[in-house]
N, C-alpha and C positions, 0 to 999 in steps of 0.2 A: 504494500500500500504506500502511496506517495502523498505527503502532506507538506504544505508550505509552512515553514517555521520562520518566525520573525522575532528578533531580539531588540527590544527598545531600551536604549541606554541613555545616559545623560549627555553624551557627545555624539553618538551615532545610532542610527536605526538600520539594522542589517537583516537580510533574510536569504533563504535558499530553499528549494524543494528538497525534501528528505525522504530517503527510503527507510521507513521505520522498522523494517525487518533486520536491517544491518546497521542503522545509525549513521549512514553515509550521506553526504551532500551529493545531489544528482547534477547540480550545476554550480558554477562558481558563485559564491555569495556576492550579493550586491549591497552596497552600503550608501546611505544618504545621511547627511548631517542632521542631527536632531534640531528642530526649529527652536528659536528663542523669541518669545516665550513658548514653552511646550504645552500650549493649550489643547484641549480636546479637538478643536477644529483643525489646528495646525498639524497635530500628530496624525489625525485621520487622513489628511491629504498625503502625507508621506507614506503611510501604510497603503493607501490606494495606489500611489506611484509604484511601490514595490510589487503589488499584486499585478498591475498592468505590465511591469517590466518582465515578469515571468509568464504573462498571459495566463494567469491562474484562474481556475473556475471552481476548485473544490474547497475542502476544509482548510482553515488557516489557524495555526496555533501561535499565540503571542506571549512572550515573556515580558512582563511589565514591571517597572521599578516602583512597586507599591504593594501594600497588603491588600488582597482582594478577597472579600467574603461574600459568598453566594452571588458572585458575578458583579459585585459593586465595589468600586475603589474606596478604600478607607483611609489611606495615607497619601502624602505627596512629598517626596524628598527632592529628587532631581528632575521633577516635572512641575508644571504649574499647579497651584493650589486649587484651581477651578476643577480639577479632576475629581476631587473628593466628593463622594456620594454619586458619582456618575455610574450608571449601569453599563460598564464598558463593553461587554459582549454584544448587547443590543445596540449600543451606540455605533460601534465600529462596523457591525454587520449591516446596519442601515446605510452607513456612509459608503461602504465598498461593494455591497451586493453579494459578498461572500459570507459563509457561516464562520464566525470567528469565536474562538475560545481563548480567553486570556487568564493568566495566573501570574503570581509573583515571579519575577525574572530569576532570582537566585534559586527558587524552588525548581524552576525549569532546568537550570544548569545541573542541579543535583539529580533530577530525574534522569537526565542523560547519562551522568556518571554512574548512577545506580544500575542502569540497564546495559551500558556498553563500555564503561570506563573503570576507574580505580575502585569505585564503590561496590562493584559487582561482587557478590559473595562475601562481603565484609560484614561481620556480625558486631554486636555491641553498639556503642554510641559513636557515630561518625558525624563530624561537623565539616561541612564544606563552606569555605569563606571565599566569596568572590571579591576581587580587588579591582576597582576601576575608578570611575568618577566618585562613586560611593563605596560602601562596604556592605555586601549582601551576605546572607547566611542561610544555610540549609541544615536542618537537624534530622538525622536518621537514627532510629532505635531498632536494631535487629531488622534492618531493611525497610522499615515503615517510615514514611515521610510525616514529619510534624510541620504543617504548613505555616507560612507567614511568621517565621521566628524573628526576623528583623533585628538581629543582634547588633548590627551596625549603628542602630539608633540609641543603644544603651549609653547612659552617662558614664564618662570615664575622664578623670582629671579635669572636671569642670566643663568638659565639652562632650559631644557625642563621639563614639569610637571612630565613626567614619570621618569626622572632622579632625581627629587626632592622627589617623594613619591611612587615609585613602590615598590612591595614586594621585588624585587631584591635589591633595594637601602636599604630597611630596614635590610635585611640580611647582605649586604656588610658593612654597617655602624654600625651594631650591635645595632640598635635603640630599645629602649624599646617600648612597645605598646603605652605608654602614649606619648612619643616623636613622634613616627611615626603617631599616630592618630592625633596629633596636626598638623603635616605637611599635612596629607591627608585632614584634615578639612580646612586648608588654601586654598587648591586647589578647594574644593567644594564651598567655599565662593567666590572664584574668578569666578567660573562658574555661580554662582548666579548673580553676577554683570553684566554678559554678556547676560544671557538668561532668567533670572527670571523664573526658572522651577517650576513646581508644585510638582515634585517628583524626588528624586534620587533613583535609584535601584543599589545596589552594587553587581556586579557579579564576575566571575572568582574565583580564589583561595581565594580572599579576602572575598567572601561571606561565606565561611566555618568558618572564623575566626572573624566574625563580633562582636561576644560577647566580644572579647578581647579588642576591641578599641572603641566600640560605645559610651561609656561614655565620651570619649575625643573629640567627634565631636561637633563643635560649630556652624555649619551652621544652618540657619533658616529653610530652605526647609527640609521637612521630608525625611529621608533616611531609606531604608529598604533593607535587603539582598534579593538577587534573590531567588525565590522559587526553581528553577531547579539546583541551586548551580553550580558545576563545569561540569555538563553534558550539560549545555545550548548550548555550541558551537557545540557539536555533534548533538543535536536535531535540532537546527536551520539550520545547514548545510544540514541535510536530508530534512527538509521542503523546503529549497531553491531549491534543486535539483529536488524535486518532482514536482515543478511548471514549470520546463523547458521541 
């Protein structure tokens, strides 16, 4: 079965058709910059552009940077606040003419890793941390997803964790990999004291740069980069929609 997967991020919106039986992209992914402000109307136009780029007619899965409960957006971090309380599936389906199913973007990355990546067959408590414009999180317990964990929004040293150690913060503060790695490690150690995980999986853009900062991580729990790298959100979104 083929499903179009779309990953909406703070800086870019990217998508590609996915073979959900293998977790592989069937075409080269296409990326369009996230509009500013990222209002529902503006984001819907970009989603529609991606759908038309692939001449797509079937189901569409979307990873979205917010907590989504019963198809309704409940938070807004790296998107416009006007998204809050928007029935996203209905709204985007009406705007594009395709049947769209959206869920938290980090959860979608985790779903991909659970099916085709590092998380497959891993038991116990596994936390996937996506590093990008923000910090996303996915919590699995014995292979079961606990949705909308949003650990990046937790308060840490008078700011949120994502403001303390996201990749956007690294760039804004011009932090060296050593200094940023130290910050990120502090966040992982904090998660250790709360959840006692068996494994950390590092996803998002941070997975591609893992070799640059891994030597500065001081957490006791093993941490490894996601196998699917920055395509996990697209693949997971497609898997999610295929089950609907």
